[in-house]
C-alpha positions as CSV (number, residue, x, y, z in Angstrom):
1,M,0.0,0.0,0.0
2,S,2.9,2.4,0.7
3,M,4.4,1.8,-2.7
4,F,1.0,2.3,-4.2
5,I,0.5,5.6,-2.5
6,E,4.0,6.7,-3.5
7,Q,3.5,5.9,-7.1
8,T,0.2,7.7,-7.1
9,I,1.8,10.8,-5.8
10,N,4.7,10.4,-8.4
11,G,2.0,9.8,-11.2
12,L,0.1,12.9,-10.3
13,A,3.2,15.0,-10.3
14,V,4.4,13.7,-13.8
15,G,0.8,13.7,-15.1
16,S,0.3,17.3,-14.3
17,V,3.1,18.3,-16.6
18,Y,1.6,16.0,-19.3
19,A,-1.6,17.9,-18.8
20,L,0.4,21.2,-19.4
21,I,1.5,19.9,-22.8
22,A,-1.8,18.3,-23.6
23,V,-3.8,21.5,-23.2
24,G,-1.6,22.9,-25.9
25,Y,-2.8,20.3,-28.4
26,S,-6.4,21.0,-27.3
27,L,-6.0,24.8,-27.6
28,I,-4.9,24.5,-31.3
29,F,-7.4,21.7,-32.1
30,G,-10.3,23.4,-30.4
31,T,-9.7,26.6,-32.4
32,L,-8.6,25.3,-35.8
33,R,-9.5,21.6,-35.8
34,I,-5.9,20.7,-36.7
35,L,-3.3,18.6,-34.9
36,N,-0.2,20.7,-34.2
37,L,2.4,18.0,-34.4
38,A,5.1,20.6,-33.8
39,H,3.9,21.3,-30.3
40,S,6.3,18.9,-28.7
41,T,9.2,20.5,-30.4
42,F,8.4,23.8,-28.6
43,Y,8.7,21.8,-25.3
44,A,12.2,20.5,-26.3
45,F,13.3,23.8,-27.7
46,A,12.5,25.7,-24.4
47,A,14.3,23.2,-22.2
48,N,17.5,23.2,-24.3
49,I,17.5,27.0,-24.7
50,M,17.0,27.4,-21.1
51,I,20.3,25.6,-20.4
52,L,22.0,27.8,-22.9
53,V,20.6,31.1,-21.3
54,L,21.4,29.9,-17.8
55,S,25.1,29.4,-18.9
56,Y,25.2,33.2,-19.1
57,K,24.4,33.6,-15.4
58,F,21.2,35.6,-16.0
59,G,19.4,33.8,-13.0
60,V,16.6,31.3,-13.2
61,V,13.7,33.7,-13.2
62,P,15.0,36.2,-15.9
63,A,16.1,33.1,-18.0
64,L,12.6,31.5,-17.7
65,I,10.8,34.7,-18.7
66,A,13.0,35.1,-21.6
67,V,12.7,31.5,-22.9
68,V,9.0,31.4,-22.4
69,I,8.4,34.6,-24.5
70,L,10.8,33.3,-27.1
71,T,9.0,29.9,-27.3
72,G,5.6,31.8,-27.6
73,I,7.1,33.9,-30.4
74,L,8.4,30.8,-32.1
75,A,5.0,29.1,-31.9
76,S,3.3,32.2,-33.3
77,C,5.7,32.4,-36.2
78,F,5.2,28.8,-37.0
79,D,1.6,29.5,-37.5
80,R,2.0,32.8,-39.2
81,F,4.5,31.7,-41.9
82,L,3.6,28.0,-42.4
83,L,0.0,27.4,-41.4
84,A,-1.7,30.7,-42.2
85,P,-0.9,30.6,-45.9
86,L,-2.5,27.1,-46.0
87,R,-5.6,28.4,-44.3
88,E,-5.9,31.4,-46.8
89,R,-5.8,28.9,-49.7
90,Q,-8.4,26.7,-47.8
91,A,-6.2,23.7,-47.9
92,S,-7.3,20.6,-46.1
93,T,-6.5,20.1,-42.5
94,V,-4.4,17.1,-43.4
95,M,-2.0,19.4,-45.3
96,S,-1.1,21.2,-42.0
97,L,0.5,18.0,-40.9
98,I,3.3,18.3,-43.5
99,P,4.7,21.7,-42.5
100,A,4.4,20.6,-38.8
101,I,6.6,17.6,-39.3
102,G,9.1,19.5,-41.4
103,F,9.2,22.3,-38.8
104,S,9.8,19.8,-36.1
105,Y,12.7,18.1,-37.9
106,V,14.3,21.5,-38.8
107,V,14.2,22.8,-35.3
108,E,15.4,19.6,-33.8
109,N,18.3,19.2,-36.2
110,L,19.2,22.9,-35.6
111,M,19.4,22.2,-31.9
112,I,21.6,19.2,-32.5
113,A,23.9,21.2,-34.8
114,F,24.4,24.1,-32.4
115,L,23.8,22.7,-29.0
116,G,24.9,19.1,-29.5
117,S,23.0,15.8,-29.4
118,E,24.2,14.7,-26.0
119,R,22.1,14.8,-22.9
120,K,22.9,17.9,-20.8
121,P,22.5,18.4,-17.1
122,F,19.7,20.7,-16.2
123,P,19.9,22.7,-12.9
124,D,18.1,21.4,-9.7
125,I,15.2,24.0,-9.5
126,Y,13.3,22.2,-6.8
127,G,15.9,21.4,-4.1
128,N,16.5,18.0,-2.7
129,K,14.0,18.0,0.2
130,T,11.5,15.6,1.5
131,F,8.1,16.5,3.0
132,S,5.7,14.3,5.0
133,V,2.1,14.4,3.7
134,L,-0.5,12.2,5.6
135,G,2.4,10.1,6.9
136,Y,3.9,9.5,3.4
137,S,7.1,10.9,2.1
138,V,6.9,13.3,-0.7
139,Q,9.9,14.8,-2.7
140,S,9.9,18.5,-2.9
141,S,10.2,18.2,-6.8
142,Q,7.0,16.2,-6.9
143,L,5.1,18.6,-4.6
144,Y,6.3,21.7,-6.3
145,M,5.8,20.4,-9.8
146,F,2.2,19.3,-9.0
147,V,1.3,22.6,-7.3
148,I,2.9,24.8,-9.9
149,S,1.2,22.8,-12.8
150,C,-2.2,23.1,-11.1
151,I,-1.8,26.8,-10.7
152,L,-0.8,27.2,-14.4
153,L,-3.7,25.0,-15.5
154,L,-6.1,27.2,-13.3
155,I,-4.7,30.3,-14.9
156,L,-5.2,28.9,-18.4
157,S,-8.7,28.0,-17.5
158,L,-9.4,31.5,-16.3
159,I,-7.9,33.0,-19.6
160,V,-10.1,30.7,-21.8
161,Y,-13.4,30.9,-19.9
162,K,-13.3,34.3,-18.2
163,T,-11.5,36.7,-20.6
164,K,-12.4,38.5,-23.8
165,L,-9.4,36.7,-25.5
166,G,-10.8,33.5,-24.3
167,L,-14.2,34.4,-25.7
168,G,-12.7,35.1,-29.0
169,M,-10.9,31.7,-29.0
170,R,-14.1,30.0,-28.3
171,A,-16.1,32.0,-30.8
172,S,-13.5,31.2,-33.5
173,E,-13.9,27.6,-32.7
174,Q,-17.7,27.6,-33.1
175,N,-17.8,29.7,-36.4
176,A,-14.8,31.8,-37.6
177,K,-17.0,33.7,-40.1
178,A,-19.5,34.7,-37.5
179,A,-16.8,35.6,-35.1
180,N,-15.4,38.0,-37.8
181,L,-18.7,39.6,-38.4
182,M,-19.1,40.2,-34.6
183,G,-15.9,42.2,-34.5
184,I,-13.4,39.5,-33.3
185,N,-10.2,39.5,-35.1
186,V,-9.8,35.8,-35.8
187,K,-6.2,36.1,-37.2
188,H,-5.0,37.8,-34.0
189,T,-7.0,35.3,-31.9
190,I,-5.2,32.4,-33.6
191,T,-1.9,33.9,-33.2
192,F,-2.5,34.4,-29.6
193,T,-3.6,30.8,-29.2
194,F,-0.3,29.6,-30.7
195,F,1.5,32.0,-28.5
196,L,-0.3,30.7,-25.4
197,S,0.3,27.1,-26.4
198,G,4.0,27.7,-26.8
199,I,4.2,29.4,-23.4
200,Y,2.7,26.4,-21.8
201,A,4.9,24.0,-23.7
202,A,7.9,26.0,-22.5
203,L,6.7,26.0,-18.9
204,A,6.2,22.2,-19.1
205,G,9.7,21.8,-20.6
206,F,11.1,23.8,-17.6
207,L,9.3,21.8,-15.0
208,I,9.9,18.3,-16.3
209,S,13.6,19.0,-17.1
210,G,14.1,20.4,-13.5
211,Y,12.4,17.1,-12.3
212,Y,14.7,14.7,-14.2
213,M,17.5,17.3,-14.2
214,I,18.4,16.5,-17.9
215,A,17.6,18.0,-21.3
216,Y,18.3,16.9,-24.9
217,P,17.2,18.0,-28.4
218,T,15.0,14.9,-29.1
219,M,13.4,14.8,-25.7
220,G,10.0,16.0,-27.1
221,T,9.3,12.9,-29.1
222,T,8.1,10.5,-26.4
223,I,6.6,13.0,-24.0
224,G,4.8,14.6,-26.8
225,T,3.2,11.4,-27.6
226,K,2.2,10.9,-24.0
227,A,0.6,14.4,-23.9
228,F,-1.2,13.8,-27.3
229,V,-2.6,10.5,-25.8
230,S,-3.7,12.5,-22.8
231,A,-5.5,15.0,-24.9
232,V,-7.2,12.2,-26.9
233,L,-8.1,10.4,-23.7
234,G,-9.8,13.5,-22.2
235,G,-11.3,14.5,-25.4
236,I,-9.0,16.6,-27.7
237,G,-10.3,20.1,-27.9
238,V,-11.7,20.0,-24.5
239,L,-9.5,21.8,-22.0
240,Y,-10.4,20.1,-18.8
241,G,-10.5,16.8,-20.6
242,S,-6.9,17.2,-21.5
243,M,-6.1,18.1,-17.9
244,L,-7.7,14.9,-16.6
245,G,-6.2,12.8,-19.4
246,G,-2.7,13.9,-18.4
247,L,-3.3,13.0,-14.8
248,I,-4.7,9.6,-15.8
249,I,-1.7,8.8,-18.1
250,G,0.8,9.8,-15.5
251,V,-0.8,7.7,-12.8
252,M,-1.3,4.7,-15.0
253,E,2.3,5.0,-16.2
254,C,3.6,4.9,-12.7
255,Y,1.4,1.9,-11.8
256,A,2.7,0.0,-14.9
257,V,6.3,0.7,-13.8
258,M,5.5,-0.6,-10.3
259,I,4.0,-3.9,-11.5
260,W,6.0,-4.6,-14.6
261,G,9.1,-2.5,-14.4
262,G,10.6,0.5,-16.2
263,N,10.6,-1.1,-19.7
264,V,6.8,-0.6,-20.0
265,R,6.9,3.2,-19.0
266,D,6.6,4.4,-22.6
267,A,4.5,1.6,-24.0
268,I,1.6,2.1,-21.5
269,A,0.5,5.4,-23.2
270,F,0.1,3.6,-26.5
271,V,-1.8,0.7,-24.9
272,I,-4.2,3.4,-23.5
273,L,-4.5,5.1,-26.8
274,I,-5.5,1.9,-28.6
275,V,-8.1,1.2,-25.9
276,V,-9.5,4.6,-26.1
277,L,-9.8,4.5,-29.9
278,M,-11.5,1.2,-29.7
279,L,-14.0,2.0,-27.0
280,A,-14.4,5.8,-26.9
281,P,-12.9,7.4,-30.0
282,A,-14.0,10.9,-29.0
283,G,-12.4,10.5,-25.4
284,I,-14.0,11.1,-22.0
285,F,-15.5,14.6,-22.6
286,G,-15.1,14.8,-26.4
287,K,-18.0,15.2,-28.7
288,K,-18.7,12.4,-31.2
289,E,-19.2,14.8,-34.1
290,V,-18.1,18.4,-34.6
291,K,-19.7,20.5,-37.4
292,K,-18.2,23.8,-38.6
293,N,-19.8,25.9,-41.3
């Protein structure tokens, strides 16, 4: 039972970061009905650039602010120069997958060329401390990562559901033409959506790299898949569904490691994805059919 509780705590901590990445997939899919396969690249980009910026002794907070803004700008530029022209030509949503894949490979290989392909140590941002919660030992990294992730997810929910920008995002999702007629600048709304998704990918990269204390250019591949599965599980396009999906994937992953060992850590997400697609293709909170005029 003690090991079960410990793995649950660990799963919630890791799953909360999966949720941070998963909401980025849902933000873009909810607004444009496309899969942003480049999203995990922003996560890896932020973590690796963070190490570079920290090497100049700027301090953690200034470096984090700079990297978060830079990653948000990169995500916005990706949409502005690669995806927006496709939308203007009314290309099919499948066509958006091609520039996303190409962009991911370009950014990844540029990081390898300039920063190296080796795994680099990431600073310990949490401190090596242990807390006692209800009689169980909890690492400071687990506690901080979970609490910070929950606060960030709460802030995102407030932005989407309680602000005019969020209203514009939801209106653009329902009907972009009608939103334009109502005075909403859909182009600016989409740009802001990509900027916001890039910010959350960068924050997730900072939190998870600090947890494992390591970063490398290809780190986004596996965790990006897990975050995507989290979004699908909860219902891609549904913000709170992606949050719940991330927590479920994180906990199930830790349970699988406890039972079968570390070799199944990455496989469990794919198993869950297959089961979800067979039993509930729309996810827990997803809609079976979405119509856009």
